[in-house]
N, C-alpha and C positions, 0 to 999 in steps of 0.2 A: 602382821598377818595380811596377806594379799588375798582378798576374796574373789570369787568367780565373777563378780561384776565390777571390780576395781579397774581403773584405767591401766592399759598397757600401751606400749608403742610397738608398732609392727611395720614390716616392709616385706613385700613380695618382690624379690630382686629380679632384675632382668639382665644383669651383668655381674662380673666378679670384682668390681672396684672396691668394695668395702673390706675384703679380707676378713680379719677378725677384729678390726678396729671398733666395730659396733659392740663388742663385748666388754670394753674397757670402762673404767670409772671416768666420768667427765665427758663421755661421748655425747655430742649434741644431736640427738635423734631427730628433732624437728628440722634442723639445718641440713640433715642428710636424707630428707625425703620420707621419713617415717610418719605414719599416721597414728594418732591417739584414738583409741577405741576401748570398748569393754573387753575384759579378760574372757576367755572362752573362744578361741579362734580356730577355724578350720572350715572344712566343707563336707557335705554329706552326699554320697552317691545314691542312697536309697531312702529318700525322705518318705515317711509314712509307713515304712516297713516295720515289722515287729522288732528288728534289731537297729532301728534308726537312733542316732544320737544327736539329732537336730536340736533337742532341748539343751544340750551342753554347749551349743555354739551361739555366742552372742555377737561375734564378728565373723560373718561368713566370708570365705575366700572363694575365688573362682575355682570351679571344679577342675581337677587335674593339677592344681598347684603342688609342686614337689618340695619347695622350700619357702619358709617364711621365717624371717628374723623377728624374734619377739623379745622385748625388753620389759622387765618389771623392776621398778625402782622402789626401794624402801629406805627410810631414814632412821638412823639410830643415834640417840644422844650419847650413849656410852657402850660401844661395841664389846668392851671387855666384860660387861655384865650379862651378855647373852650366854646361856648355858645349854640351850637346846635349839636346834635348827633343823627343819625338815622341809621337804618339797612334796606336796601331794599333786600328782599329775595324771590327768586322763589323756591318753595319747593313742594315736593311730596314724602312722605305723611306726614312726621312729622319732628320735629327738637327740639333741646334744645339749648339755647343761654347762654353762659358764657362770662363775661367780667372780665379779670384779676382775674380769679379764683372764681368769684361770679356768681352763677346761677341767671339769670334774668327772663327768661320765656321760654315757649315752646308751641308747638302745637302737639296734638295727641301723646305726649310722654307718656310712662308708668310711673307709680308711682316711685318716687325716692327710692333707688338709681338706676340710670341708669347703666346698665352693658354692657359688650362688645357685647352681642347679642340681645340687646333691639330692638324691632320692634315697628313701629307706631301702635297705638291702633285704628286708623281709617284711612280711605283713603281720598284722594281728587281726583276728576275726572280730567282727562287730560285737559278737556276744562277749568276747574277752574284754573289749573296750568298755562295754556297759558294766562290767564287774569292777571298773575303776572307780575312784582314783587309786593309783599305786602310790604309796608313801615311801620316799627315800630319805634315810637319815643323812644329815649333812654335818653332824657334830664333829667329824674329823676335819672339817674345813672352816671351823669358827675363826681360825687365825686370818682368814681372808676378809673378814668383816672390817669395815671402817666406820668411824664416826662421821 
């Protein structure tokens, strides 16, 4: 289980040189300019408002950031023993999920291929975001897990 304060690696890209290599097993995030920080990444346009989600953000990004690559690694001793996998995600406005290099799904993401300055194609109201997290079942993708 990845908790909201566990470490993640992230990069706010300024060019398209990574492609989807950053989604693959064995990718060296540190050597590629990623920063390690606490999970809960984003920025807030309305801090202090009644719909603010500043409390959800442990790693603030510059206001106006359209894309952030975020990697969360977890280790399994025996992947074949995993029978239930899910992702609980608080998001605003969009995302794309990869597991071990395979695109799984997204919300409000532009048509593939995603590029370094991709922006969400639609928004979610702050009130909707605050009703999060949304839990996505990943049991159909257990075959992608590795020891």
